[in-house]
C-alpha atoms as one frame of an Amber mdcrd trajectory, in Angstrom:
protein
  16.545 -20.231   1.242  17.710 -17.937   3.275  17.031 -14.895   0.514  13.802
 -16.403   0.679  13.853 -15.904   4.973  14.916 -12.126   3.866  11.958 -11.282
   1.428  10.184 -12.530   4.661  10.425  -9.806   6.343   9.283  -6.460   5.713
  11.241  -4.423   3.424  11.918  -0.200   4.556  13.721   2.069   2.473  13.926
   5.911   1.967  11.750   7.098  -0.931  15.098   9.582  -1.947  17.118   6.068
  -1.804  18.282   5.808  -5.760  17.504   2.242  -6.542  13.719   2.414  -4.540
  11.933   1.726  -7.209  13.816  -0.967  -8.650  14.026  -2.462  -5.038   9.804
  -2.355  -4.520   8.786  -3.531  -7.767  11.214  -6.929  -6.754   9.680  -6.782
  -3.303   6.432  -6.428  -4.561   6.300  -9.225  -7.474   8.219 -11.406  -4.951
   4.824 -11.028  -2.286   2.627 -11.078  -6.143   3.834 -13.961  -7.083   1.838
 -16.446  -4.207  -1.276 -14.884  -4.869  -3.054 -18.234  -6.637  -4.642 -17.287
  -9.740  -7.902 -17.329  -8.612  -7.973 -14.682  -6.354  -8.824 -10.772  -7.163
  -6.443  -8.622  -6.170  -8.088  -4.919  -4.653  -6.060  -1.861  -3.721  -7.386
  -0.316  -0.494  -5.743   3.044   0.714  -6.694   4.197   4.056  -6.589   7.933
   4.496  -8.527  11.671   4.103  -7.398  14.356   2.477  -8.439  16.488   5.443
  -5.009  16.410   7.034  -2.033  16.615   4.918  -0.042  13.638   6.248  -2.524
  10.922   5.922  -3.193  11.749   2.741  -1.021   9.707   1.555  -3.618   7.017
   1.063  -5.673   9.367  -1.108  -2.757   9.923  -3.037  -2.152   6.439  -3.903
  -5.151   6.202  -4.693  -5.642   9.193  -7.551  -2.449   7.572  -8.974  -3.413
   4.161 -10.005  -6.956   5.289 -10.827  -5.349   7.250 -13.579  -4.486   3.531
 -14.540  -7.973   2.444 -15.394  -6.129  -1.265 -14.836  -8.203  -3.738 -15.240
  -5.852  -6.231 -13.460  -7.503  -4.784  -9.798 -10.043  -3.220  -8.191  -9.207
   0.055  -6.417 -10.738   1.725  -2.779  -9.700   4.640  -1.551  -9.312   8.531
  -3.278  -9.176  12.314  -3.157 -12.371  12.030  -4.842 -13.740   8.817  -3.101
 -11.433   8.068   0.032 -11.887   5.597   2.324 -11.203   6.430   6.368 -12.447
   5.983   9.541 -16.128   6.367   9.402 -16.676   4.572   6.167 -13.466   1.479
   6.653 -15.736  -1.601   8.617 -18.617  -0.834   5.716 -15.990  -1.059   2.883
 -14.149  -3.711   3.728 -17.591  -5.603   3.827 -18.757  -4.793   0.724 -15.285
  -5.909  -1.261 -15.902  -9.021   0.632 -20.034  -9.127  -0.116 -18.632  -8.801
  -4.210 -14.973  -9.774  -4.454 -14.846 -13.364  -4.560 -12.015 -14.424  -2.750
  -9.863 -11.119  -2.638  -6.354 -10.377  -2.044  -6.157  -7.473  -0.452  -3.415
  -4.678  -0.607  -3.408  -2.039   2.344  -1.879   1.112   1.852  -1.479   4.069
   4.419   0.840   6.816   5.985   1.932   5.755   9.539   3.914   7.687  11.946
   7.673   6.836  13.358  11.370   7.456  14.681  12.527  10.698  13.194  14.879
   8.299  11.268  12.470   6.366   8.978  10.472   9.067   7.611  10.265   9.122
   4.585  10.946   5.458   4.208   8.424   3.338   2.310   7.789  -0.116   4.035
   6.627  -3.146   1.987   5.422  -6.460   4.389   3.162  -9.364   4.757   0.210
  -8.911   6.846  -2.362  -5.632   7.121  -1.412  -2.564   7.934  -3.145  -1.118
  11.151  -5.089   2.563  10.152  -6.122   4.540  13.417  -2.915   3.030  15.053
  -1.112   6.231  15.071  -3.997   8.084  16.942  -4.939   5.504  18.872  -7.766
   4.766  16.614  -9.491   0.953  17.015 -10.225   0.116  13.490  -9.929  -2.767
  11.550  -7.363  -4.299   9.869  -6.388  -3.392   6.141  -4.761  -6.227   3.529
  -3.269  -9.570   3.015   0.105  -7.395   2.128   0.947  -3.357   3.116   2.792
  -0.774   1.861   3.066   1.724   4.342   4.835   5.501   4.146   6.701   7.097
   7.244   5.002  10.474   7.059   5.770  12.006  10.191   7.379  11.465  13.885
   4.956   9.536  16.458   4.869   9.687  19.581   3.707  13.041  20.463   0.361
  15.026  19.925  -0.390  12.872  16.790  -2.854  14.726  14.743  -1.053  17.549
  15.172   1.788  16.179  13.855  -0.572  14.742  10.983  -1.838  18.181   9.998
   1.900  19.154   9.404   2.892  17.093   7.219   4.923  18.863   4.179   2.852
  17.937   2.089   5.645  17.310  -1.106   6.719  14.521   0.773   3.483  13.378
   0.887   3.023  13.252  -3.034   6.808  12.115  -3.966   6.269   9.178  -1.741
   2.469   8.759  -3.006   4.032   8.557  -6.445   6.845   6.143  -6.367   4.559
   3.991  -4.825   2.029   4.193  -6.759   4.144   3.550 -10.155   5.896   0.936
  -8.267   2.672  -1.213  -7.127   1.423  -0.727 -11.155   4.483  -1.957 -12.144
   4.143  -4.816  -9.948   1.011  -5.202 -10.385   1.266  -5.219 -14.331   4.431
  -7.567 -14.409   3.304 -10.606 -11.667  -0.536 -10.697 -14.607   1.459 -10.935
 -17.443   4.195 -13.547 -15.118   0.724 -15.868 -14.047  -0.702 -15.535 -17.241
   3.076 -17.166 -19.562   2.732 -20.901 -19.730   5.261 -22.853 -18.253   7.358
 -24.368 -20.492   6.858 -27.849 -20.875   9.859 -30.597 -21.688   9.744 -31.883
 -25.090
């Protein structure tokens, strides 16, 4: 019971952690294993390719789109980003066309200097625009965020001056781990439970 309680608190791990993939996949599988089979997984990657720091979501989306996976619907890529101007419309479309969507929200965020480079996974939505004082709708039943730079001062400038290498590395890790967790959780759900003889 104690372990379940620990897993309900958000996971925050540096992308340079040697064990980062195992930790992220395990936490994501824990969260995804509790999704009822009648709910469709939808990944919404929020951000824009016009700002280095804010490109995390579209980069994750572009990586996930290469899998052409039947296991989830995907919104937000480098080609077709989901950002402040179309987020509301995108969420309305998902709720209109996807029956009982289970949304995984992905976005970049700003944080304390010691947390830059950390990937966070947890229950509840991501709150896009919070770092730059924008009022946007929350996204997701669960969320994955990458802390790309330091917050608290000149946020737009900070996002524009974020190292692309950091954002690309974090995006690669998030995309690989999320895809792996979704595939494993779908396969686990489709295996019939053993019945006693």
